[in-house]
mmCIF file of the N, C-alpha and C atoms, coordinates in Angstrom:
data_MODEL
# 
_entry.id   MODEL 
# 
loop_
_atom_site.group_PDB 
_atom_site.id 
_atom_site.type_symbol 
_atom_site.label_atom_id 
_atom_site.label_alt_id 
_atom_site.label_comp_id 
_atom_site.label_asym_id 
_atom_site.label_entity_id 
_atom_site.label_seq_id 
_atom_site.pdbx_PDB_ins_code 
_atom_site.Cartn_x 
_atom_site.Cartn_y 
_atom_site.Cartn_z 
_atom_site.occupancy 
_atom_site.B_iso_or_equiv 
_atom_site.pdbx_formal_charge 
_atom_site.auth_seq_id 
_atom_site.auth_comp_id 
_atom_site.auth_asym_id 
_atom_site.auth_atom_id 
_atom_site.pdbx_PDB_model_num 
ATOM 1   N N  . MET A 1 1  ? -1.856  -18.287 4.833   1.00 0.00 ? 1  MET A N  1 
ATOM 2   C CA . MET A 1 1  ? -2.778  -17.250 5.274   1.00 0.00 ? 1  MET A CA 1 
ATOM 3   C C  . MET A 1 1  ? -3.831  -17.050 4.195   1.00 0.00 ? 1  MET A C  1 
ATOM 4   N N  . TYR A 1 2  ? -5.046  -17.040 4.612   1.00 0.00 ? 2  TYR A N  1 
ATOM 5   C CA . TYR A 1 2  ? -6.156  -16.870 3.678   1.00 0.00 ? 2  TYR A CA 1 
ATOM 6   C C  . TYR A 1 2  ? -6.563  -15.400 3.598   1.00 0.00 ? 2  TYR A C  1 
ATOM 7   N N  . ASP A 1 3  ? -6.932  -14.983 2.391   1.00 0.00 ? 3  ASP A N  1 
ATOM 8   C CA . ASP A 1 3  ? -7.435  -13.620 2.220   1.00 0.00 ? 3  ASP A CA 1 
ATOM 9   C C  . ASP A 1 3  ? -8.908  -13.577 2.603   1.00 0.00 ? 3  ASP A C  1 
ATOM 10  N N  . LEU A 1 4  ? -9.265  -12.652 3.456   1.00 0.00 ? 4  LEU A N  1 
ATOM 11  C CA . LEU A 1 4  ? -10.657 -12.509 3.849   1.00 0.00 ? 4  LEU A CA 1 
ATOM 12  C C  . LEU A 1 4  ? -11.434 -11.613 2.903   1.00 0.00 ? 4  LEU A C  1 
ATOM 13  N N  . ILE A 1 5  ? -10.710 -10.834 2.099   1.00 0.00 ? 5  ILE A N  1 
ATOM 14  C CA . ILE A 1 5  ? -11.338 -9.896  1.173   1.00 0.00 ? 5  ILE A CA 1 
ATOM 15  C C  . ILE A 1 5  ? -11.031 -10.329 -0.252  1.00 0.00 ? 5  ILE A C  1 
ATOM 16  N N  . ASP A 1 6  ? -12.070 -10.381 -1.066  1.00 0.00 ? 6  ASP A N  1 
ATOM 17  C CA . ASP A 1 6  ? -11.892 -10.679 -2.487  1.00 0.00 ? 6  ASP A CA 1 
ATOM 18  C C  . ASP A 1 6  ? -11.578 -9.355  -3.200  1.00 0.00 ? 6  ASP A C  1 
ATOM 19  N N  . TYR A 1 7  ? -10.298 -9.141  -3.466  1.00 0.00 ? 7  TYR A N  1 
ATOM 20  C CA . TYR A 1 7  ? -9.871  -7.854  -3.993  1.00 0.00 ? 7  TYR A CA 1 
ATOM 21  C C  . TYR A 1 7  ? -10.384 -7.590  -5.400  1.00 0.00 ? 7  TYR A C  1 
ATOM 22  N N  . THR A 1 8  ? -10.522 -8.605  -6.212  1.00 0.00 ? 8  THR A N  1 
ATOM 23  C CA . THR A 1 8  ? -11.027 -8.378  -7.572  1.00 0.00 ? 8  THR A CA 1 
ATOM 24  C C  . THR A 1 8  ? -12.474 -7.898  -7.546  1.00 0.00 ? 8  THR A C  1 
ATOM 25  N N  . ALA A 1 9  ? -13.287 -8.484  -6.681  1.00 0.00 ? 9  ALA A N  1 
ATOM 26  C CA . ALA A 1 9  ? -14.678 -8.029  -6.567  1.00 0.00 ? 9  ALA A CA 1 
ATOM 27  C C  . ALA A 1 9  ? -14.733 -6.618  -5.996  1.00 0.00 ? 9  ALA A C  1 
ATOM 28  N N  . LEU A 1 10 ? -13.875 -6.322  -5.052  1.00 0.00 ? 10 LEU A N  1 
ATOM 29  C CA . LEU A 1 10 ? -13.834 -4.987  -4.464  1.00 0.00 ? 10 LEU A CA 1 
ATOM 30  C C  . LEU A 1 10 ? -13.444 -3.941  -5.494  1.00 0.00 ? 10 LEU A C  1 
ATOM 31  N N  . VAL A 1 11 ? -12.466 -4.259  -6.330  1.00 0.00 ? 11 VAL A N  1 
ATOM 32  C CA . VAL A 1 11 ? -12.034 -3.327  -7.376  1.00 0.00 ? 11 VAL A CA 1 
ATOM 33  C C  . VAL A 1 11 ? -13.160 -3.095  -8.377  1.00 0.00 ? 11 VAL A C  1 
ATOM 34  N N  . GLU A 1 12 ? -13.885 -4.147  -8.733  1.00 0.00 ? 12 GLU A N  1 
ATOM 35  C CA . GLU A 1 12 ? -14.997 -3.990  -9.679  1.00 0.00 ? 12 GLU A CA 1 
ATOM 36  C C  . GLU A 1 12 ? -16.098 -3.110  -9.102  1.00 0.00 ? 12 GLU A C  1 
ATOM 37  N N  . ILE A 1 13 ? -16.407 -3.276  -7.839  1.00 0.00 ? 13 ILE A N  1 
ATOM 38  C CA . ILE A 1 13 ? -17.445 -2.465  -7.194  1.00 0.00 ? 13 ILE A CA 1 
ATOM 39  C C  . ILE A 1 13 ? -17.021 -0.997  -7.143  1.00 0.00 ? 13 ILE A C  1 
ATOM 40  N N  . VAL A 1 14 ? -15.765 -0.770  -6.776  1.00 0.00 ? 14 VAL A N  1 
ATOM 41  C CA . VAL A 1 14 ? -15.264 0.605   -6.699  1.00 0.00 ? 14 VAL A CA 1 
ATOM 42  C C  . VAL A 1 14 ? -15.265 1.250   -8.078  1.00 0.00 ? 14 VAL A C  1 
ATOM 43  N N  . GLU A 1 15 ? -14.886 0.518   -9.116  1.00 0.00 ? 15 GLU A N  1 
ATOM 44  C CA . GLU A 1 15 ? -14.907 1.050   -10.474 1.00 0.00 ? 15 GLU A CA 1 
ATOM 45  C C  . GLU A 1 15 ? -16.320 1.414   -10.902 1.00 0.00 ? 15 GLU A C  1 
ATOM 46  N N  . GLN A 1 16 ? -17.303 0.586   -10.563 1.00 0.00 ? 16 GLN A N  1 
ATOM 47  C CA . GLN A 1 16 ? -18.691 0.882   -10.914 1.00 0.00 ? 16 GLN A CA 1 
ATOM 48  C C  . GLN A 1 16 ? -19.163 2.172   -10.247 1.00 0.00 ? 16 GLN A C  1 
ATOM 49  N N  . PHE A 1 17 ? -18.923 2.303   -8.948  1.00 0.00 ? 17 PHE A N  1 
ATOM 50  C CA . PHE A 1 17 ? -19.352 3.508   -8.241  1.00 0.00 ? 17 PHE A CA 1 
ATOM 51  C C  . PHE A 1 17 ? -18.581 4.733   -8.706  1.00 0.00 ? 17 PHE A C  1 
ATOM 52  N N  . PHE A 1 18 ? -17.305 4.568   -9.016  1.00 0.00 ? 18 PHE A N  1 
ATOM 53  C CA . PHE A 1 18 ? -16.499 5.698   -9.464  1.00 0.00 ? 18 PHE A CA 1 
ATOM 54  C C  . PHE A 1 18 ? -16.979 6.208   -10.813 1.00 0.00 ? 18 PHE A C  1 
ATOM 55  N N  . THR A 1 19 ? -17.265 5.294   -11.736 1.00 0.00 ? 19 THR A N  1 
ATOM 56  C CA . THR A 1 19 ? -17.756 5.735   -13.049 1.00 0.00 ? 19 THR A CA 1 
ATOM 57  C C  . THR A 1 19 ? -19.144 6.342   -12.944 1.00 0.00 ? 19 THR A C  1 
ATOM 58  N N  . MET A 1 20 ? -20.005 5.811   -12.073 1.00 0.00 ? 20 MET A N  1 
ATOM 59  C CA . MET A 1 20 ? -21.319 6.416   -11.883 1.00 0.00 ? 20 MET A CA 1 
ATOM 60  C C  . MET A 1 20 ? -21.184 7.815   -11.289 1.00 0.00 ? 20 MET A C  1 
ATOM 61  N N  . PHE A 1 21 ? -20.259 8.001   -10.363 1.00 0.00 ? 21 PHE A N  1 
ATOM 62  C CA . PHE A 1 21 ? -20.056 9.311   -9.744  1.00 0.00 ? 21 PHE A CA 1 
ATOM 63  C C  . PHE A 1 21 ? -19.475 10.303  -10.746 1.00 0.00 ? 21 PHE A C  1 
ATOM 64  N N  . ILE A 1 22 ? -18.541 9.861   -11.581 1.00 0.00 ? 22 ILE A N  1 
ATOM 65  C CA . ILE A 1 22 ? -17.935 10.744  -12.577 1.00 0.00 ? 22 ILE A CA 1 
ATOM 66  C C  . ILE A 1 22 ? -18.963 11.160  -13.629 1.00 0.00 ? 22 ILE A C  1 
ATOM 67  N N  . ASN A 1 23 ? -19.831 10.264  -14.011 1.00 0.00 ? 23 ASN A N  1 
ATOM 68  C CA . ASN A 1 23 ? -20.810 10.554  -15.057 1.00 0.00 ? 23 ASN A CA 1 
ATOM 69  C C  . ASN A 1 23 ? -22.027 11.319  -14.550 1.00 0.00 ? 23 ASN A C  1 
ATOM 70  N N  . SER A 1 24 ? -22.141 11.518  -13.253 1.00 0.00 ? 24 SER A N  1 
ATOM 71  C CA . SER A 1 24 ? -23.299 12.232  -12.727 1.00 0.00 ? 24 SER A CA 1 
ATOM 72  C C  . SER A 1 24 ? -23.139 13.731  -12.944 1.00 0.00 ? 24 SER A C  1 
ATOM 73  N N  . GLY A 1 25 ? -24.255 14.420  -12.967 1.00 0.00 ? 25 GLY A N  1 
ATOM 74  C CA . GLY A 1 25 ? -24.231 15.865  -13.153 1.00 0.00 ? 25 GLY A CA 1 
ATOM 75  C C  . GLY A 1 25 ? -23.648 16.590  -11.961 1.00 0.00 ? 25 GLY A C  1 
ATOM 76  N N  . PHE A 1 26 ? -23.778 16.004  -10.778 1.00 0.00 ? 26 PHE A N  1 
ATOM 77  C CA . PHE A 1 26 ? -23.258 16.639  -9.568  1.00 0.00 ? 26 PHE A CA 1 
ATOM 78  C C  . PHE A 1 26 ? -21.754 16.849  -9.663  1.00 0.00 ? 26 PHE A C  1 
ATOM 79  N N  . THR A 1 27 ? -21.045 15.854  -10.178 1.00 0.00 ? 27 THR A N  1 
ATOM 80  C CA . THR A 1 27 ? -19.587 15.949  -10.273 1.00 0.00 ? 27 THR A CA 1 
ATOM 81  C C  . THR A 1 27 ? -19.172 17.025  -11.260 1.00 0.00 ? 27 THR A C  1 
ATOM 82  N N  . LYS A 1 28 ? -19.874 17.091  -12.384 1.00 0.00 ? 28 LYS A N  1 
ATOM 83  C CA . LYS A 1 28 ? -19.545 18.125  -13.374 1.00 0.00 ? 28 LYS A CA 1 
ATOM 84  C C  . LYS A 1 28 ? -19.803 19.512  -12.796 1.00 0.00 ? 28 LYS A C  1 
ATOM 85  N N  . GLY A 1 29 ? -20.902 19.670  -12.078 1.00 0.00 ? 29 GLY A N  1 
ATOM 86  C CA . GLY A 1 29 ? -21.181 20.944  -11.436 1.00 0.00 ? 29 GLY A CA 1 
ATOM 87  C C  . GLY A 1 29 ? -20.171 21.278  -10.355 1.00 0.00 ? 29 GLY A C  1 
ATOM 88  N N  . LEU A 1 30 ? -19.726 20.261  -9.637  1.00 0.00 ? 30 LEU A N  1 
ATOM 89  C CA . LEU A 1 30 ? -18.723 20.464  -8.599  1.00 0.00 ? 30 LEU A CA 1 
ATOM 90  C C  . LEU A 1 30 ? -17.403 20.931  -9.206  1.00 0.00 ? 30 LEU A C  1 
ATOM 91  N N  . LEU A 1 31 ? -17.000 20.339  -10.328 1.00 0.00 ? 31 LEU A N  1 
ATOM 92  C CA . LEU A 1 31 ? -15.757 20.748  -10.987 1.00 0.00 ? 31 LEU A CA 1 
ATOM 93  C C  . LEU A 1 31 ? -15.860 22.168  -11.540 1.00 0.00 ? 31 LEU A C  1 
ATOM 94  N N  . VAL A 1 32 ? -17.004 22.504  -12.137 1.00 0.00 ? 32 VAL A N  1 
ATOM 95  C CA . VAL A 1 32 ? -17.185 23.861  -12.664 1.00 0.00 ? 32 VAL A CA 1 
ATOM 96  C C  . VAL A 1 32 ? -17.183 24.872  -11.522 1.00 0.00 ? 32 VAL A C  1 
ATOM 97  N N  . GLY A 1 33 ? -17.865 24.537  -10.438 1.00 0.00 ? 33 GLY A N  1 
ATOM 98  C CA . GLY A 1 33 ? -17.898 25.437  -9.289  1.00 0.00 ? 33 GLY A CA 1 
ATOM 99  C C  . GLY A 1 33 ? -16.532 25.638  -8.670  1.00 0.00 ? 33 GLY A C  1 
ATOM 100 N N  . ALA A 1 34 ? -15.765 24.569  -8.558  1.00 0.00 ? 34 ALA A N  1 
ATOM 101 C CA . ALA A 1 34 ? -14.425 24.685  -7.978  1.00 0.00 ? 34 ALA A CA 1 
ATOM 102 C C  . ALA A 1 34 ? -13.506 25.512  -8.869  1.00 0.00 ? 34 ALA A C  1 
ATOM 103 N N  . SER A 1 35 ? -13.601 25.321  -10.183 1.00 0.00 ? 35 SER A N  1 
ATOM 104 C CA . SER A 1 35 ? -12.740 26.101  -11.078 1.00 0.00 ? 35 SER A CA 1 
ATOM 105 C C  . SER A 1 35 ? -13.143 27.568  -11.072 1.00 0.00 ? 35 SER A C  1 
ATOM 106 N N  . LEU A 1 36 ? -14.446 27.861  -11.023 1.00 0.00 ? 36 LEU A N  1 
ATOM 107 C CA . LEU A 1 36 ? -14.874 29.259  -10.933 1.00 0.00 ? 36 LEU A CA 1 
ATOM 108 C C  . LEU A 1 36 ? -14.470 29.883  -9.609  1.00 0.00 ? 36 LEU A C  1 
ATOM 109 N N  . GLU A 1 37 ? -14.514 29.096  -8.560  1.00 0.00 ? 37 GLU A N  1 
ATOM 110 C CA . GLU A 1 37 ? -14.080 29.593  -7.242  1.00 0.00 ? 37 GLU A CA 1 
ATOM 111 C C  . GLU A 1 37 ? -12.601 29.970  -7.278  1.00 0.00 ? 37 GLU A C  1 
ATOM 112 N N  . LEU A 1 38 ? -11.763 29.113  -7.847  1.00 0.00 ? 38 LEU A N  1 
ATOM 113 C CA . LEU A 1 38 ? -10.328 29.410  -7.918  1.00 0.00 ? 38 LEU A CA 1 
ATOM 114 C C  . LEU A 1 38 ? -10.053 30.588  -8.836  1.00 0.00 ? 38 LEU A C  1 
ATOM 115 N N  . LEU A 1 39 ? -10.777 30.654  -9.941  1.00 0.00 ? 39 LEU A N  1 
ATOM 116 C CA . LEU A 1 39 ? -10.595 31.764  -10.874 1.00 0.00 ? 39 LEU A CA 1 
ATOM 117 C C  . LEU A 1 39 ? -11.014 33.076  -10.218 1.00 0.00 ? 39 LEU A C  1 
ATOM 118 N N  . GLY A 1 40 ? -12.139 33.055  -9.527  1.00 0.00 ? 40 GLY A N  1 
ATOM 119 C CA . GLY A 1 40 ? -12.608 34.255  -8.844  1.00 0.00 ? 40 GLY A CA 1 
ATOM 120 C C  . GLY A 1 40 ? -11.654 34.695  -7.746  1.00 0.00 ? 40 GLY A C  1 
ATOM 121 N N  . TYR A 1 41 ? -11.105 33.747  -7.015  1.00 0.00 ? 41 TYR A N  1 
ATOM 122 C CA . TYR A 1 41 ? -10.143 34.091  -5.973  1.00 0.00 ? 41 TYR A CA 1 
ATOM 123 C C  . TYR A 1 41 ? -8.891  34.699  -6.584  1.00 0.00 ? 41 TYR A C  1 
ATOM 124 N N  . GLY A 1 42 ? -8.440  34.156  -7.712  1.00 0.00 ? 42 GLY A N  1 
ATOM 125 C CA . GLY A 1 42 ? -7.255  34.700  -8.375  1.00 0.00 ? 42 GLY A CA 1 
ATOM 126 C C  . GLY A 1 42 ? -7.475  36.121  -8.849  1.00 0.00 ? 42 GLY A C  1 
ATOM 127 N N  . ILE A 1 43 ? -8.661  36.387  -9.405  1.00 0.00 ? 43 ILE A N  1 
ATOM 128 C CA . ILE A 1 43 ? -8.971  37.742  -9.869  1.00 0.00 ? 43 ILE A CA 1 
ATOM 129 C C  . ILE A 1 43 ? -9.068  38.692  -8.680  1.00 0.00 ? 43 ILE A C  1 
ATOM 130 N N  . PHE A 1 44 ? -9.729  38.256  -7.609  1.00 0.00 ? 44 PHE A N  1 
ATOM 131 C CA . PHE A 1 44 ? -9.847  39.094  -6.410  1.00 0.00 ? 44 PHE A CA 1 
ATOM 132 C C  . PHE A 1 44 ? -8.469  39.405  -5.826  1.00 0.00 ? 44 PHE A C  1 
ATOM 133 N N  . LYS A 1 45 ? -7.606  38.411  -5.785  1.00 0.00 ? 45 LYS A N  1 
ATOM 134 C CA . LYS A 1 45 ? -6.262  38.605  -5.236  1.00 0.00 ? 45 LYS A CA 1 
ATOM 135 C C  . LYS A 1 45 ? -5.459  39.572  -6.104  1.00 0.00 ? 45 LYS A C  1 
ATOM 136 N N  . ALA A 1 46 ? -5.563  39.443  -7.425  1.00 0.00 ? 46 ALA A N  1 
ATOM 137 C CA . ALA A 1 46 ? -4.832  40.346  -8.331  1.00 0.00 ? 46 ALA A CA 1 
ATOM 138 C C  . ALA A 1 46 ? -5.322  41.775  -8.176  1.00 0.00 ? 46 ALA A C  1 
ATOM 139 N N  . VAL A 1 47 ? -6.631  41.967  -8.092  1.00 0.00 ? 47 VAL A N  1 
ATOM 140 C CA . VAL A 1 47 ? -7.173  43.322  -7.941  1.00 0.00 ? 47 VAL A CA 1 
ATOM 141 C C  . VAL A 1 47 ? -6.757  43.903  -6.598  1.00 0.00 ? 47 VAL A C  1 
ATOM 142 N N  . SER A 1 48 ? -6.774  43.110  -5.550  1.00 0.00 ? 48 SER A N  1 
ATOM 143 C CA . SER A 1 48 ? -6.382  43.651  -4.249  1.00 0.00 ? 48 SER A CA 1 
ATOM 144 C C  . SER A 1 48 ? -4.893  44.000  -4.229  1.00 0.00 ? 48 SER A C  1 
ATOM 145 N N  . LEU A 1 49 ? -4.057  43.227  -4.917  1.00 0.00 ? 49 LEU A N  1 
ATOM 146 C CA . LEU A 1 49 ? -2.632  43.576  -4.973  1.00 0.00 ? 49 LEU A CA 1 
ATOM 147 C C  . LEU A 1 49 ? -2.399  44.831  -5.793  1.00 0.00 ? 49 LEU A C  1 
ATOM 148 N N  . ILE A 1 50 ? -3.178  45.014  -6.852  1.00 0.00 ? 50 ILE A N  1 
ATOM 149 C CA . ILE A 1 50 ? -3.051  46.240  -7.648  1.00 0.00 ? 50 ILE A CA 1 
ATOM 150 C C  . ILE A 1 50 ? -3.450  47.438  -6.798  1.00 0.00 ? 50 ILE A C  1 
ATOM 151 N N  . ASN A 1 51 ? -4.508  47.292  -6.006  1.00 0.00 ? 51 ASN A N  1 
ATOM 152 C CA . ASN A 1 51 ? -4.956  48.406  -5.160  1.00 0.00 ? 51 ASN A CA 1 
ATOM 153 C C  . ASN A 1 51 ? -3.940  48.733  -4.073  1.00 0.00 ? 51 ASN A C  1 
ATOM 154 N N  . ILE A 1 52 ? -3.216  47.758  -3.596  1.00 0.00 ? 52 ILE A N  1 
ATOM 155 C CA . ILE A 1 52 ? -2.191  48.009  -2.576  1.00 0.00 ? 52 ILE A CA 1 
ATOM 156 C C  . ILE A 1 52 ? -1.029  48.797  -3.179  1.00 0.00 ? 52 ILE A C  1 
ATOM 157 N N  . ASN A 1 53 ? -0.659  48.488  -4.419  1.00 0.00 ? 53 ASN A N  1 
ATOM 158 C CA . ASN A 1 53 ? 0.484   49.155  -5.043  1.00 0.00 ? 53 ASN A CA 1 
ATOM 159 C C  . ASN A 1 53 ? 0.205   50.612  -5.371  1.00 0.00 ? 53 ASN A C  1 
ATOM 160 N N  . TYR A 1 54 ? -1.053  50.963  -5.625  1.00 0.00 ? 54 TYR A N  1 
ATOM 161 C CA . TYR A 1 54 ? -1.359  52.348  -6.021  1.00 0.00 ? 54 TYR A CA 1 
ATOM 162 C C  . TYR A 1 54 ? -1.778  53.167  -4.862  1.00 0.00 ? 54 TYR A C  1 
# 
């Protein structure tokens, strides 16, 4: 059975695009935004639970 896909070339292409995506500013902004979103949700949830208890 012959392979129709050259896996080594495919891996190299994916690595190139992955490193370009990781090094872009969009990804860094996306990570900062996601972490701030989770942090903000955690603070909101804690404050709402404190308000329920009192």
